[in-house]
N, C-alpha and C positions, 0 to 999 in steps of 0.2 A: 602583470599578474593574471593568471587564468582564473576565470570565475568557476566556482564549484558547481557541478551539475545539479540541477533541480529535477527531482523525480517524483512520480506519483504512483499510488497504488489504490486498489479498490478494497474496501472493508465490507465484508458480507456478514450480516447478522443471521442468527438462526431462529429469529422470532418473526412473527407476522409483520409486514411492512407498516401496519397501523399501530403497532405496539411502541408508541413513542416514549412511554415510560421506561422501556428497556433500552431503546436505541439512544436516547438523549445522553445517558451517562457515558456510553461508549464514545459518542461524538465529543462530549466535554473532555474526556480523558485525552484524546488526541489534540484538541484545541489547547488545553493547558500544557501539553508537552511541546507546543510550538508549531504544530502542523497547520497548514491551511486546510480547513475542513469544508467540504462541499455539501450541498443539500442532498438529502436521501433521494434515491431513485429506486422505488420498490424496497427491497430488503438490503440495499447496499448504498454506500456513499464513498466518495473519493477523498483521499488525503494526499497532500503534496508538501514538499519541503526539500531542503538541501540534502544531498546524499549523506552527509555526516550526521544529520538528525535521525535519519532512518537507521544508520549504523549504530548510533549510540542507544536508540530506543529499543531496537530489536537484537542488539548484540551480534550482528552479522556484518561481514565485509561485503559490500556490493560491488558488482562489476557493471559499469555502464558502457555499452557498446554504441558509440555514436558515429562509427565510421561507415555504417551502411545508410541506405536511404531512410530507414526507420530506426530510431533509437530503441534499444532493448535494455532491460535491467534484470539482473539475476543476482542471487547470492553467489559468493565465491565457490559454492558447491554446485552451482548451476540450477538452483531451485528458483521458481517464481513465487512460491509461497513463503511468507515470513513466519517464523515461529511465534506462537502466542504466549510463550512462557513469561514474557515481561509484563503481560497485562495482569491487573489484579484479578483474583479468582472470580469475583462476581461478574466481571466483564468477559472473562474467558468463557463463562457459561453461556453467554449470548452471542459470542463472536465466532462465526463459522470459519472465517479465513481473512487474511490480509495478503493480497496477491498483486504482483505486478502484472500488468496487461501484456500478454504476449502479442507481438506484432503479427498482423495478418500475413499470410503468404503472398509474396509478390508474383504477379502473372509473368509468364514467359521465362521463369527461372532466374529473374533478377534478384540480386541480393545486395 
């Protein structure tokens, strides 16, 4: 049996990095949803989890390309940004984006 891909994204908040009163509820939301949540770095923090958790949380089908040297993740529409519709209104107000990290370009035209 093949193991489900584990993916990660960066959550960026639209409040100052020292506004922990606004950031903490966003982190708690993702923790309670089952994501692995990482410590903030400036105005962002990472979340990680199985592909199916992202799909059920954000109501999007994900495409994981792991055939190249660097794995990339997008929605089935090719987007790296996930919709924020599923977040509660108070969290949408302080969340700027939830985005998959785009792989850096490889030198010498490798892919």
